[in-house]
BAMAR-720845 format. One record per residue (C-alpha): chain; residue in one letter; y, z, x. Coordinates in nm, 4 decimals, padded with zeros to 6 digits. Example, Ala and Ser with C-alpha at 12.3 -4.5 7.8 and 13.67 -1.06 7.14 Angstrom:
BEGIN
(atom A, A, (-00.4500, 00.7800, 01.2300))
(atom A, S, (-00.1060, 00.7140, 01.3670))
END
This chain:
BEGIN
(atom A, M, (-01.2378, -03.6471, -03.9701))
(atom A, G, (-01.0417, -03.8758, -03.7346))
(atom A, S, (-01.0452, -04.2481, -03.7906))
(atom A, Q, (-01.2329, -04.4631, -03.5413))
(atom A, T, (-01.0156, -04.6933, -03.3335))
(atom A, V, (-01.0819, -05.0600, -03.4031))
(atom A, P, (-01.1540, -05.2326, -03.0704))
(atom A, K, (-00.9489, -05.5316, -02.9622))
(atom A, L, (-01.0222, -05.8113, -02.7205))
(atom A, P, (-00.8352, -05.7771, -02.3909))
(atom A, V, (-00.5513, -06.0275, -02.3525))
(atom A, V, (-00.4636, -06.1707, -02.0097))
(atom A, D, (-00.1390, -06.3614, -01.9555))
(atom A, L, (-00.2022, -06.6652, -01.7340))
(atom A, T, (00.1399, -06.8224, -01.7897))
(atom A, K, (00.3315, -06.6383, -01.5168))
(atom A, E, (00.5317, -06.8730, -01.2921))
(atom A, D, (00.4357, -06.6876, -00.9733))
(atom A, L, (00.0631, -06.6809, -01.0539))
(atom A, K, (-00.0540, -06.8277, -00.7230))
(atom A, P, (-00.3390, -06.7181, -00.4929))
(atom A, G, (-00.2312, -06.4472, -00.2519))
(atom A, T, (00.0643, -06.3206, -00.4549))
(atom A, S, (00.0849, -05.9730, -00.6046))
(atom A, S, (00.0914, -06.1344, -00.9497))
(atom A, W, (-00.2351, -06.3163, -00.8739))
(atom A, L, (-00.4035, -06.0004, -00.7437))
(atom A, G, (-00.2938, -05.7951, -01.0436))
(atom A, T, (-00.4071, -06.0606, -01.2901))
(atom A, S, (-00.7388, -06.1017, -01.1053))
(atom A, N, (-00.8044, -05.7310, -01.1520))
(atom A, E, (-00.7298, -05.7649, -01.5243))
(atom A, V, (-00.9715, -06.0572, -01.5528))
(atom A, L, (-01.2504, -05.8756, -01.3698))
(atom A, R, (-01.2078, -05.5556, -01.5731))
(atom A, A, (-01.2194, -05.7548, -01.8965))
(atom A, L, (-01.5341, -05.9439, -01.7957))
(atom A, E, (-01.7114, -05.6309, -01.6744))
(atom A, E, (-01.6227, -05.4257, -01.9829))
(atom A, Y, (-01.6164, -05.6846, -02.2642))
(atom A, G, (-01.7688, -05.9986, -02.1129))
(atom A, C, (-01.4685, -06.1923, -02.2381))
(atom A, F, (-01.0938, -06.1975, -02.2825))
(atom A, V, (-00.8222, -06.3885, -02.4638))
(atom A, A, (-00.6340, -06.6086, -02.2181))
(atom A, V, (-00.2696, -06.6806, -02.2910))
(atom A, Y, (-00.2642, -07.0240, -02.1327))
(atom A, D, (00.0126, -07.2832, -02.1360))
(atom A, K, (-00.1566, -07.5520, -01.9254))
(atom A, L, (-00.3191, -07.6818, -02.2445))
(atom A, P, (-00.0239, -07.8447, -02.4257))
(atom A, L, (00.0101, -07.7804, -02.7992))
(atom A, K, (00.0015, -08.1556, -02.8649))
(atom A, L, (-00.3329, -08.1872, -02.6841))
(atom A, H, (-00.4731, -07.8810, -02.8628))
(atom A, N, (-00.3790, -08.0356, -03.1987))
(atom A, S, (-00.5002, -08.3842, -03.1054))
(atom A, M, (-00.8403, -08.2542, -02.9943))
(atom A, L, (-00.9015, -08.0563, -03.3109))
(atom A, E, (-00.7743, -08.3398, -03.5316))
(atom A, S, (-01.0116, -08.5804, -03.3566))
(atom A, L, (-01.3040, -08.3609, -03.4617))
(atom A, E, (-01.2328, -08.4391, -03.8263))
(atom A, G, (-01.3006, -08.8072, -03.7608))
(atom A, L, (-01.6111, -08.7247, -03.5577))
(atom A, F, (-01.7697, -08.5062, -03.8235))
(atom A, D, (-01.6632, -08.7420, -04.1041))
(atom A, L, (-01.9023, -09.0035, -03.9657))
(atom A, P, (-02.1992, -09.0703, -04.1977))
(atom A, A, (-02.4848, -08.8214, -04.1603))
(atom A, E, (-02.7244, -09.1065, -04.0815))
(atom A, T, (-02.5025, -09.2168, -03.7930))
(atom A, K, (-02.4833, -08.8664, -03.6484))
(atom A, F, (-02.8577, -08.8037, -03.6724))
(atom A, H, (-02.9878, -09.1518, -03.5906))
(atom A, N, (-02.7554, -09.2399, -03.3040))
(atom A, T, (-02.8188, -08.9150, -03.1172))
(atom A, A, (-03.1925, -08.8798, -03.1904))
(atom A, N, (-03.3245, -09.0196, -02.8622))
(atom A, E, (-03.0222, -08.9736, -02.6387))
(atom A, E, (-03.0941, -08.7484, -02.3429))
(atom A, G, (-02.8095, -08.5068, -02.2787))
(atom A, I, (-02.6623, -08.5417, -02.6303))
(atom A, T, (-02.7622, -08.3074, -02.9129))
(atom A, Y, (-02.6624, -08.2986, -03.2785))
(atom A, Y, (-02.7485, -08.0282, -03.5289))
(atom A, G, (-02.6568, -08.0003, -03.8939))
(atom A, T, (-02.7589, -07.7039, -04.1096))
(atom A, A, (-02.5246, -07.4282, -04.2276))
(atom A, S, (-02.2925, -07.5638, -03.9638))
(atom A, E, (-02.2633, -07.8911, -03.7729))
(atom A, G, (-02.2269, -07.9448, -03.4047))
(atom A, F, (-02.2611, -08.1713, -03.1042))
(atom A, L, (-02.3371, -08.0827, -02.7454))
(atom A, F, (-02.3035, -08.3333, -02.4633))
(atom A, E, (-02.3359, -08.3182, -02.0863))
(atom A, N, (-02.1012, -08.4224, -01.8042))
(atom A, A, (-01.8034, -08.3514, -02.0278))
(atom A, T, (-01.5439, -08.3478, -01.7495))
(atom A, T, (-01.6342, -08.6976, -01.6280))
(atom A, L, (-01.5232, -09.0313, -01.7701))
(atom A, E, (-01.8842, -09.1506, -01.7686))
(atom A, G, (-02.0082, -08.8544, -01.9724))
(atom A, T, (-01.7285, -08.8705, -02.2275))
(atom A, Q, (-01.7528, -09.2491, -02.2639))
(atom A, R, (-02.1275, -09.2294, -02.3140))
(atom A, F, (-02.0928, -08.9715, -02.5903))
(atom A, T, (-01.8182, -09.1772, -02.7571))
(atom A, N, (-02.0179, -09.5003, -02.7400))
(atom A, V, (-02.3252, -09.3326, -02.8904))
(atom A, L, (-02.1248, -09.2262, -03.1974))
(atom A, W, (-01.9131, -09.5439, -03.2223))
(atom A, P, (-02.1468, -09.8087, -03.0747))
(atom A, S, (-01.9801, -10.1129, -03.2327))
(atom A, T, (-01.6114, -10.0347, -03.2111))
(atom A, G, (-01.5808, -09.7582, -02.9537))
(atom A, N, (-01.3054, -09.4996, -02.9929))
(atom A, D, (-01.0666, -09.4981, -02.6990))
(atom A, T, (-00.8392, -09.2360, -02.8542))
(atom A, F, (-01.1239, -08.9894, -02.9033))
(atom A, C, (-01.2598, -09.0546, -02.5540))
(atom A, E, (-00.9238, -09.0147, -02.3809))
(atom A, T, (-00.8311, -08.7026, -02.5782))
(atom A, T, (-01.1671, -08.5351, -02.5178))
(atom A, L, (-01.1653, -08.6086, -02.1453))
(atom A, L, (-00.8095, -08.4839, -02.0974))
(atom A, F, (-00.8907, -08.1719, -02.2995))
(atom A, S, (-01.2048, -08.0959, -02.0989))
(atom A, K, (-01.0217, -08.1403, -01.7677))
(atom A, K, (-00.7575, -07.8861, -01.8748))
(atom A, L, (-01.0274, -07.6343, -01.9638))
(atom A, E, (-01.2064, -07.7075, -01.6364))
(atom A, E, (-00.8907, -07.5977, -01.4520))
(atom A, L, (-00.9034, -07.2664, -01.6373))
(atom A, V, (-01.2704, -07.2150, -01.5492))
(atom A, E, (-01.1932, -07.2740, -01.1825))
(atom A, M, (-00.9009, -07.0295, -01.1906))
(atom A, V, (-01.1095, -06.7544, -01.3496))
(atom A, M, (-01.4004, -06.8074, -01.1109))
(atom A, R, (-01.1690, -06.7903, -00.8112))
(atom A, M, (-01.0168, -06.4678, -00.9394))
(atom A, V, (-01.3607, -06.3130, -00.9885))
(atom A, F, (-01.4947, -06.4229, -00.6498))
(atom A, E, (-01.1875, -06.2948, -00.4667))
(atom A, S, (-01.2031, -05.9642, -00.6544))
(atom A, Y, (-01.5597, -05.9204, -00.5281))
(atom A, G, (-01.4454, -05.9944, -00.1722))
(atom A, L, (-01.5911, -06.3463, -00.1429))
(atom A, D, (-01.4039, -06.6054, 00.0637))
(atom A, K, (-01.2679, -06.9458, -00.0385))
(atom A, Y, (-01.5645, -07.1283, 00.1145))
(atom A, Y, (-01.7974, -06.9480, -00.1236))
(atom A, Y, (-01.5679, -07.0360, -00.4139))
(atom A, E, (-01.5493, -07.4016, -00.3082))
(atom A, S, (-01.9278, -07.4314, -00.2804))
(atom A, Q, (-01.9774, -07.2809, -00.6253))
(atom A, I, (-01.7181, -07.5085, -00.7834))
(atom A, A, (-01.8805, -07.8102, -00.6168))
(atom A, S, (-02.2129, -07.7179, -00.7785))
(atom A, S, (-02.0667, -07.6786, -01.1293))
(atom A, T, (-02.1455, -07.9089, -01.4194))
(atom A, Y, (-01.9951, -07.8973, -01.7676))
(atom A, H, (-02.1175, -07.9387, -02.1235))
(atom A, M, (-01.8928, -07.9744, -02.4286))
(atom A, A, (-01.9775, -07.8100, -02.7611))
(atom A, L, (-01.8002, -07.9421, -03.0711))
(atom A, A, (-01.8518, -07.7627, -03.4021))
(atom A, K, (-01.7573, -07.7700, -03.7681))
(atom A, I, (-01.8227, -07.4794, -04.0039))
(atom A, Q, (-01.7807, -07.5371, -04.3763))
(atom A, P, (-01.6705, -07.2539, -04.6058))
(atom A, P, (-01.9681, -07.0892, -04.7811))
(atom A, K, (-01.9939, -06.9807, -05.1421))
(atom A, M, (-01.8249, -06.6592, -05.2504))
(atom A, N, (-01.9234, -06.3518, -05.0433))
(atom A, E, (-02.1639, -06.5524, -04.8295))
(atom A, K, (-02.1404, -06.6415, -04.4641))
(atom A, K, (-02.1980, -06.9715, -04.2884))
(atom A, G, (-02.2027, -07.0501, -03.9212))
(atom A, I, (-02.3906, -07.0066, -03.5963))
(atom A, G, (-02.5845, -06.6802, -03.5801))
(atom A, S, (-02.5647, -06.4101, -03.3154))
(atom A, H, (-02.6359, -06.5418, -02.9670))
(atom A, S, (-02.5209, -06.5264, -02.6067))
(atom A, D, (-02.4295, -06.8282, -02.3977))
(atom A, K, (-02.6576, -06.9349, -02.1126))
(atom A, S, (-02.3673, -07.0668, -01.9070))
(atom A, I, (-02.1566, -06.9260, -01.6269))
(atom A, L, (-01.8384, -06.9355, -01.8348))
(atom A, S, (-01.7446, -07.0719, -02.1758))
(atom A, I, (-01.3902, -07.1559, -02.2847))
(atom A, V, (-01.3427, -07.1714, -02.6623))
(atom A, D, (-01.0553, -07.3367, -02.8476))
(atom A, Q, (-01.0408, -07.3567, -03.2269))
(atom A, N, (-00.8163, -07.4215, -03.5231))
(atom A, H, (-00.6460, -07.1547, -03.7362))
(atom A, V, (-00.9537, -07.0654, -03.9445))
(atom A, T, (-01.0979, -06.7354, -03.8209))
(atom A, S, (-01.4660, -06.7603, -03.7290))
(atom A, L, (-01.5459, -06.6046, -03.3894))
(atom A, E, (-01.6707, -06.2460, -03.3672))
(atom A, I, (-01.7751, -06.0809, -03.0404))
(atom A, Q, (-01.9923, -05.7716, -03.0038))
(atom A, T, (-01.8904, -05.4862, -02.7739))
(atom A, K, (-02.1287, -05.2908, -02.5512))
(atom A, D, (-02.1453, -05.0116, -02.8107))
(atom A, G, (-02.2400, -05.2512, -03.0902))
(atom A, R, (-01.9061, -05.2929, -03.2681))
(atom A, W, (-01.7719, -05.6361, -03.3614))
(atom A, I, (-01.4276, -05.7722, -03.2736))
(atom A, T, (-01.2798, -06.0653, -03.4649))
(atom A, F, (-01.0803, -06.3164, -03.2634))
(atom A, E, (-00.7535, -06.4051, -03.4355))
(atom A, P, (-00.6885, -06.7675, -03.3330))
(atom A, S, (-00.3597, -06.8987, -03.1967))
(atom A, P, (-00.2786, -07.2398, -03.0409))
(atom A, S, (-00.1824, -07.0771, -02.7091))
(atom A, H, (-00.4878, -06.8503, -02.6944))
(atom A, L, (-00.8281, -06.9456, -02.5556))
(atom A, V, (-01.1358, -06.7243, -02.5433))
(atom A, V, (-01.2950, -06.6982, -02.1986))
(atom A, M, (-01.6524, -06.5712, -02.2254))
(atom A, A, (-01.9187, -06.4905, -01.9661))
(atom A, G, (-02.2669, -06.6327, -02.0109))
(atom A, E, (-02.6026, -06.4922, -01.9060))
(atom A, A, (-02.5932, -06.6887, -01.5801))
(atom A, F, (-02.2673, -06.5199, -01.4752))
(atom A, M, (-02.4122, -06.1806, -01.5672))
(atom A, A, (-02.7129, -06.2542, -01.3443))
(atom A, W, (-02.4954, -06.3883, -01.0620))
(atom A, S, (-02.2963, -06.0618, -01.0647))
(atom A, N, (-02.6220, -05.8631, -01.0667))
(atom A, G, (-02.5334, -05.7056, -01.3982))
(atom A, R, (-02.1746, -05.6107, -01.3227))
(atom A, I, (-02.0301, -05.8719, -01.5594))
(atom A, H, (-02.1205, -05.8216, -01.9249))
(atom A, C, (-02.2574, -06.1081, -02.1356))
(atom A, P, (-02.1607, -06.0501, -02.5008))
(atom A, S, (-02.3417, -06.1504, -02.8158))
(atom A, H, (-02.1198, -06.3401, -03.0562))
(atom A, V, (-02.1241, -06.5318, -03.3825))
(atom A, H, (-01.9292, -06.8278, -03.5167))
(atom A, G, (-01.9059, -06.7919, -03.8922))
(atom A, I, (-01.6808, -06.7914, -04.1984))
(atom A, I, (-01.6972, -06.5288, -04.4720))
(atom A, T, (-01.5487, -06.6325, -04.8058))
(atom A, T, (-01.4236, -06.3478, -05.0261))
(atom A, T, (-01.1729, -06.5454, -05.2322))
(atom A, P, (-01.2080, -06.8442, -05.4664))
(atom A, P, (-01.1098, -07.1936, -05.3450))
(atom A, Q, (-00.7389, -07.2725, -05.3288))
(atom A, E, (-00.5768, -07.4154, -05.6403))
(atom A, N, (-00.5529, -07.7579, -05.4788))
(atom A, G, (-00.9286, -07.7463, -05.4180))
(atom A, K, (-00.8847, -07.7802, -05.0433))
(atom A, E, (-01.1345, -07.5815, -04.8381))
(atom A, E, (-01.0526, -07.4190, -04.5063))
(atom A, V, (-01.2851, -07.5687, -04.2442))
(atom A, N, (-01.3302, -07.4261, -03.8964))
(atom A, Y, (-01.3269, -07.6736, -03.6071))
(atom A, S, (-01.3864, -07.5653, -03.2501))
(atom A, A, (-01.4290, -07.7208, -02.9076))
(atom A, A, (-01.5794, -07.5288, -02.6170))
(atom A, L, (-01.6362, -07.6164, -02.2531))
(atom A, L, (-01.9407, -07.4520, -02.0940))
(atom A, S, (-01.9843, -07.4411, -01.7169))
(atom A, Y, (-02.3283, -07.4330, -01.5558))
(atom A, M, (-02.4458, -07.4137, -01.1963))
(atom A, K, (-02.6480, -07.7148, -01.0828))
(atom A, G, (-02.8264, -07.5199, -00.8090))
(atom A, M, (-02.9982, -07.1830, -00.8036))
(atom A, V, (-02.8260, -06.8760, -00.9435))
(atom A, Q, (-02.8504, -06.5634, -00.7309))
(atom A, P, (-02.6065, -06.2834, -00.6505))
(atom A, P, (-02.4251, -06.2669, -00.3165))
(atom A, D, (-02.5778, -06.0127, -00.0775))
(atom A, K, (-02.2793, -05.7793, -00.1153))
(atom A, L, (-02.3471, -05.7404, -00.4886))
(atom A, V, (-02.6984, -05.6039, -00.4266))
(atom A, D, (-02.7333, -05.2464, -00.2989))
(atom A, D, (-02.9091, -04.9176, -00.3723))
(atom A, E, (-02.6865, -04.8519, -00.6728))
(atom A, H, (-02.7260, -05.2107, -00.7940))
(atom A, P, (-03.0846, -05.3245, -00.7224))
(atom A, L, (-03.1671, -05.6907, -00.7814))
(atom A, L, (-03.2146, -05.7564, -01.1543))
(atom A, F, (-03.3252, -06.1204, -01.1559))
(atom A, K, (-03.5133, -06.3545, -00.9275))
(atom A, P, (-03.3203, -06.6680, -00.8194))
(atom A, F, (-03.3359, -06.9210, -01.1021))
(atom A, S, (-03.2129, -07.2619, -01.2104))
(atom A, N, (-02.9283, -07.2309, -01.4597))
(atom A, L, (-03.0140, -07.5622, -01.6271))
(atom A, G, (-03.3845, -07.4756, -01.6101))
(atom A, F, (-03.3152, -07.1526, -01.7977))
(atom A, L, (-03.1114, -07.3413, -02.0586))
(atom A, K, (-03.4019, -07.5828, -02.1131))
(atom A, Y, (-03.6484, -07.2922, -02.1363))
(atom A, W, (-03.4319, -07.1141, -02.3931))
(atom A, I, (-03.3965, -07.4263, -02.6093))
(atom A, Q, (-03.7754, -07.4713, -02.6092))
(atom A, E, (-03.8601, -07.1047, -02.6708))
(atom A, V, (-03.5914, -06.9795, -02.9087))
(atom A, A, (-03.7549, -07.1266, -03.2205))
(atom A, K, (-04.0786, -06.9399, -03.1399))
(atom A, N, (-03.9104, -06.6258, -03.0077))
(atom A, P, (-03.5458, -06.5759, -03.1109))
(atom A, K, (-03.5217, -06.2780, -02.8742))
(atom A, C, (-03.6310, -06.4680, -02.5622))
(atom A, S, (-03.4055, -06.3703, -02.2750))
(atom A, L, (-03.3210, -06.4184, -01.9110))
(atom A, T, (-03.5360, -06.1134, -01.8353))
(atom A, D, (-03.8359, -06.2951, -01.9849))
(atom A, Y, (-03.7556, -06.5990, -01.7722))
(atom A, C, (-03.6925, -06.4430, -01.4312))
(atom A, G, (-03.6519, -06.0664, -01.4531))
(atom A, V, (-03.7570, -05.8653, -01.1482))
END
């Protein structure tokens, strides 16, 4: 009996010097990006616009954030609209307007109300702006590959808004798993950066799981349900988990390997609906026009009652 090939995430090199719109390099890379998103719903971006120093600084800053007292994290965020904190098998924050100074300052001041934290604020804002550039590049490549002009691209970028997700996953006990369970993002795109501790697994269309092997120069670009709907089902939206499995005892020095990650999620402020050219007899309309942020709010409210609630439940044709 032949052995089954272990699937791997597609890798797209975005570091080429001549990677500019209109060039053959751009067109070839755009085709790679689109194929990856249609087949896997994600890809590993080799990306050098996020400097190693900034990558390290961002992840190091998360240690100070999550080291804050539990009471501070729960109490200070309890009644803050647009800022969420959760702490169970894993810990995490989510805050809105992450690519603006106002949004980043507000989040920082909520967690450090007396002293502030200029270093954290500046690092987080610079980090989010670098990831925003990657989102815009990928969206342009996708739109152009589908034959949409720059005016369409510009209007979509103008209607984008960004949330930042910051997470910490502690090692579990032996042969147990901790983390964020299987889910799909509700965004247009998500860009994930993390430290060296392996935690992200992504499910393929045929149900197999691929483990992302982290590297400082590698970012995971993942399509959300909103992008799947915008493409009228052409782009795949993958299920994924963030978790750590421990199969070995703690290190002799007692130090535990903790996973830290930072992800930028892009949403559309207006209505999500596919361009006319993506709807035809072979691809009938799958979803009614819907609010991306409205769907996110619906999912947050419904998921506790119905973990399988989906975009089809919300606005399926």
